[in-house]
Backbone as CSV, one residue per row, in Angstrom:
resi,resn,N_x,N_y,N_z,CA_x,CA_y,CA_z,C_x,C_y,C_z
1,GLY,0.809,-1.186,0.000,0.000,0.000,0.000,0.847,1.241,0.000
2,SER,0.238,2.402,0.187,0.975,3.653,0.165,1.998,3.671,1.281
3,GLY,3.143,4.274,1.016,4.208,4.332,1.986,5.193,3.185,1.870
4,SER,4.863,2.167,1.077,5.790,1.053,0.905,6.774,1.376,-0.221
5,ASN,7.760,0.531,-0.377,8.775,0.752,-1.405,8.481,-0.027,-2.677
6,ASP,7.216,-0.149,-3.023,6.857,-0.809,-4.267,6.997,0.169,-5.423
7,SER,6.935,-0.338,-6.643,7.049,0.544,-7.801,6.339,-0.064,-9.001
8,ILE,6.111,0.780,-9.984,5.568,0.360,-11.270,6.569,0.835,-12.314
9,VAL,7.015,-0.097,-13.167,8.044,0.240,-14.137,7.674,-0.262,-15.523
10,LEU,8.221,0.415,-16.521,8.137,-0.013,-17.906,9.546,-0.381,-18.363
11,ILE,9.670,-1.487,-19.086,10.935,-1.863,-19.710,10.668,-1.986,-21.202
12,LYS,11.396,-1.192,-21.995,11.167,-1.177,-23.444,11.653,-2.478,-24.065
13,ALA,10.846,-3.008,-24.956,11.217,-4.225,-25.676,12.462,-3.950,-26.513
14,GLY,13.355,-4.917,-26.578,14.625,-4.739,-27.267,14.500,-4.661,-28.776
15,SER,15.483,-4.029,-29.372,15.566,-3.952,-30.836,17.041,-3.962,-31.217
16,ALA,17.691,-5.092,-30.986,19.141,-5.194,-31.206,19.481,-5.246,-32.685
17,THR,20.568,-4.576,-33.024,21.131,-4.649,-34.367,22.648,-4.599,-34.226
18,HIS,23.334,-5.449,-34.919,24.793,-5.534,-34.835,25.260,-5.697,-33.387
19,SER,24.511,-6.480,-32.621,24.763,-6.815,-31.213,24.664,-5.628,-30.255
20,PHE,24.029,-4.545,-30.664,23.786,-3.398,-29.785,22.287,-3.137,-29.689
21,ASP,21.836,-2.732,-28.519,20.431,-2.363,-28.321,20.398,-0.933,-27.791
22,MET,20.355,0.018,-28.708,20.399,1.433,-28.320,19.065,1.944,-27.794
23,GLY,17.988,1.170,-27.935,16.681,1.629,-27.509,16.253,1.134,-26.144
24,GLN,17.145,0.450,-25.435,16.770,-0.134,-24.151,16.426,0.967,-23.146
25,ARG,15.321,0.767,-22.387,14.859,1.763,-21.427,14.253,1.088,-20.206
26,LEU,14.400,1.732,-19.071,13.678,1.386,-17.851,13.061,2.682,-17.375
27,VAL,11.734,2.726,-17.286,11.021,3.940,-16.904,10.274,3.677,-15.600
28,ASP,10.633,4.391,-14.541,9.958,4.290,-13.248,8.766,5.251,-13.283
29,LEU,7.566,4.751,-13.046,6.356,5.552,-13.196,5.892,6.141,-11.866
30,ASP,5.362,7.360,-11.915,4.720,7.966,-10.749,3.412,7.239,-10.496
31,LYS,3.109,6.983,-9.216,1.898,6.227,-8.893,1.131,6.887,-7.757
32,ASN,-0.180,6.645,-7.767,-1.082,7.097,-6.708,-2.008,5.940,-6.370
33,TYR,-2.220,5.715,-5.092,-3.074,4.612,-4.648,-4.525,5.058,-4.609
34,VAL,-5.390,4.343,-5.332,-6.823,4.613,-5.346,-7.448,3.957,-4.122
35,ASP,-7.133,2.698,-3.894,-7.557,1.954,-2.699,-6.583,0.800,-2.530
36,SER,-6.912,-0.175,-1.706,-5.976,-1.270,-1.431,-5.742,-2.199,-2.619
37,GLU,-6.583,-2.105,-3.659,-6.437,-2.981,-4.813,-6.204,-2.254,-6.132
38,LYS,-6.189,-0.914,-6.124,-6.040,-0.160,-7.369,-4.967,0.910,-7.223
39,ILE,-4.153,1.020,-8.276,-3.112,2.037,-8.339,-3.258,2.757,-9.673
40,LYS,-3.232,4.084,-9.648,-3.178,4.871,-10.881,-1.723,5.252,-11.102
41,PHE,-1.307,5.281,-12.365,0.063,5.686,-12.664,0.079,6.526,-13.923
42,THR,1.136,7.311,-14.077,1.276,8.157,-15.256,2.602,7.865,-15.944
43,VAL,2.566,7.920,-17.262,3.746,7.708,-18.092,4.274,9.077,-18.497
44,PRO,5.596,9.296,-18.422,6.145,10.589,-18.849,5.769,10.899,-20.295
45,VAL,5.410,12.145,-20.556,5.040,12.524,-21.919,6.259,12.892,-22.756
46,ASP,7.404,13.092,-22.130,8.638,13.426,-22.848,9.109,12.193,-23.623
47,LYS,9.112,12.283,-24.940,9.458,11.147,-25.808,10.916,10.714,-25.655
48,HIS,11.763,11.549,-25.034,13.147,11.150,-24.781,13.217,10.105,-23.668
49,PHE,12.274,10.164,-22.730,12.254,9.225,-21.618,11.403,7.997,-21.911
50,SER,10.376,8.162,-22.698,9.487,7.032,-23.028,9.076,7.119,-24.496
51,PRO,10.012,6.793,-25.409,9.690,6.860,-26.836,8.620,5.837,-27.212
52,PRO,7.884,6.097,-28.289,6.833,5.176,-28.720,7.376,3.773,-28.957
53,GLY,6.521,2.789,-28.711,6.902,1.404,-28.948,6.276,0.487,-27.916
54,TYR,6.728,-0.754,-27.922,6.197,-1.764,-27.007,7.052,-1.848,-25.748
55,TYR,6.367,-1.981,-24.619,7.019,-2.059,-23.314,6.422,-3.204,-22.513
56,MET,7.209,-3.696,-21.552,6.698,-4.623,-20.555,6.401,-3.795,-19.317
57,LEU,5.189,-3.915,-18.783,4.754,-3.189,-17.592,4.809,-4.148,-16.409
58,PHE,5.510,-3.752,-15.343,5.648,-4.576,-14.150,5.231,-3.809,-12.907
59,TYR,4.617,-4.509,-11.961,4.470,-4.030,-10.588,5.563,-4.746,-9.803
60,VAL,6.382,-4.001,-9.073,7.454,-4.587,-8.272,7.121,-4.323,-6.812
61,ASN,6.986,-5.403,-6.016,6.599,-5.206,-4.616,7.774,-4.706,-3.774
62,ALA,7.532,-4.421,-2.506,8.545,-3.843,-1.624,9.746,-4.764,-1.429
63,ASP,9.566,-6.077,-1.675,10.680,-7.030,-1.570,11.480,-7.127,-2.870
64,GLY,11.064,-6.383,-3.902,11.762,-6.403,-5.182,11.300,-7.483,-6.131
65,LYS,10.198,-8.161,-5.803,9.680,-9.227,-6.663,8.725,-8.644,-7.705
66,PRO,9.024,-8.830,-9.008,8.150,-8.286,-10.048,6.948,-9.187,-10.325
67,SER,5.879,-8.572,-10.821,4.710,-9.313,-11.296,5.040,-9.907,-12.657
68,LYS,4.081,-10.663,-13.219,4.190,-11.063,-14.610,4.037,-9.788,-15.443
69,ALA,4.754,-9.716,-16.527,4.687,-8.523,-17.380,3.391,-8.470,-18.178
70,LYS,2.901,-7.269,-18.376,1.821,-6.988,-19.319,2.474,-6.195,-20.457
71,ILE,2.216,-6.585,-21.681,2.764,-5.856,-22.818,1.841,-4.687,-23.141
72,VAL,2.428,-3.488,-23.218,1.660,-2.281,-23.533,2.359,-1.552,-24.680
73,LYS,1.581,-0.784,-25.426,2.135,0.005,-26.538,1.956,1.481,-26.233
74,LEU,3.062,2.227,-26.262,3.003,3.684,-26.134,3.051,4.258,-27.536
75,SER,2.153,5.219,-27.802,2.155,5.821,-29.143,2.223,7.315,-29.041
């Protein structure tokens, strides 16, 4: 719940070429607790921090254990 060290993060899907992945990103999202079962979060609108494409969305609990990823598309 609120006050814990949990987080919501986006990890950009890779796009390697010539053994380099220049598009790799980890975006930590701002979150607000609606109630004990719902969290609202916002994605940065600055395209330098969260460029368009496919991302894996994770909830990471206070112990550092991530949820199963949900694939989302930012456009």
